[in-house]
Residue, then its C-alpha position, 0 to 999 in steps of 0.5 A: f156247390p155241386s160240380h158240373d158233372r154232379m149237376a148233369g148226373a142229377l138232371t139224368f137222374y131226374f128224368n129217369e124218375h120222371r119219364m116225360d112220356e109216363d109221368e102222371y102230371q103232364p103240362i097243360q096246353f092252353p086254348d091259345g096253343t101255349w104250354a104252361i111251362e115256366v109260367n110268369g104272372t103279375y097282378e095288381i094288389p089293392v095297395t098303392k106305392p107310398v111315393t108315386g101313388k101307383q098300384l103295387i104289382y105282385s109278380n111270380r114265376f113257377d115251373m109248370l102247371a100240370e094236369d093229372r090223369e083225373g083231370n085235376y090241375w097242379v102247380i109243379d115245383e122242382r127243388t134240389s137239396n142236400k138232404l131229403g126226409d120228413s123235415w124236408s117234406l113237412q115244410w111245404d104244408l104251410d109254405g107261402q111260396m107254394t100258396s102264392y103259386c096256387e093263387a096265381a095259377k087260379r088267376l091264370l086258369k080263369e084268364k085262359g078260359l079253364d076251370p080254376e076250381k080244378l086246381q088242387g094244390a102243388i106238387i114238389n119234386g125234390v132231388s138231393i145231390l149227394k157225394y156219391e148218389y142222388g135221392h128223390m122225393r115227391v110231396t103233395a101240398v093240397r091247398e083249399d080255397w080258404e087257405i089261398d084266400r087267407w094267404y092273399w089277404q095276409m099278403v095285402r095286410d103286410f104290404a099295407d103295414w110296410k107302407a104305413a111304416f115307410l110313411a111314418q119312418n118307423h121300420r120294424q127290424v128282423l132282429d135275428h140271424a137272417c143276415a147270415l143265411y146262405n153263408n152270405p153276410c148282409e152288407f147292411s148288417r152294420l147298420c142294424k148293429a148301429r145305434e144311429p144308423h142314419k148317421i153312418e156314411h155309406t156307398y151303397t148302390v141303389r138298384f131297381w128290379n123290374p119284375i115284369s121285364r126282369e131287368d135292372 
């Protein structure tokens, strides 16, 4: 991981690249006076929890909602990386997280009395933190309304499928290398390697995350 000094240098580098008084993307101030920075959003989806019957809630949080010089709106997302280039920039074309941010931003704009049709997509600002230097790349990821709708209804179908699998006790597994991503082997991986995982004794701690209060 980058040292404290390298991270501090990256912050300075970022604001040299994006001077707050000159950047073409400026944060939106809503009619109620609040600023669209560190935006939180939650909304119900048309799927209920299999045990309680309560409505499922989709929660998200993005860095900023901004307006450009032409009056269009954009979700702004800040990213760090150890390498920037074509492969990094191309990953955002179909990135579901950016699409979900756009879906949430449209809901928020409508709620605040602003025109959701002025939302064009997402702007991703990347900063690479290397040993002796920093790099920068800005990517524009446009999202059409049909793309946002496609993402939303696929998300709803996925949750409905997971609910059905839970009720049938027939969960699908991701039989791939996901358990070792981020150099952190998953503590449940031994269950995936077991023929009869339900017979394995465990001492796993059950924790519940509240996405609205952001507390356990």
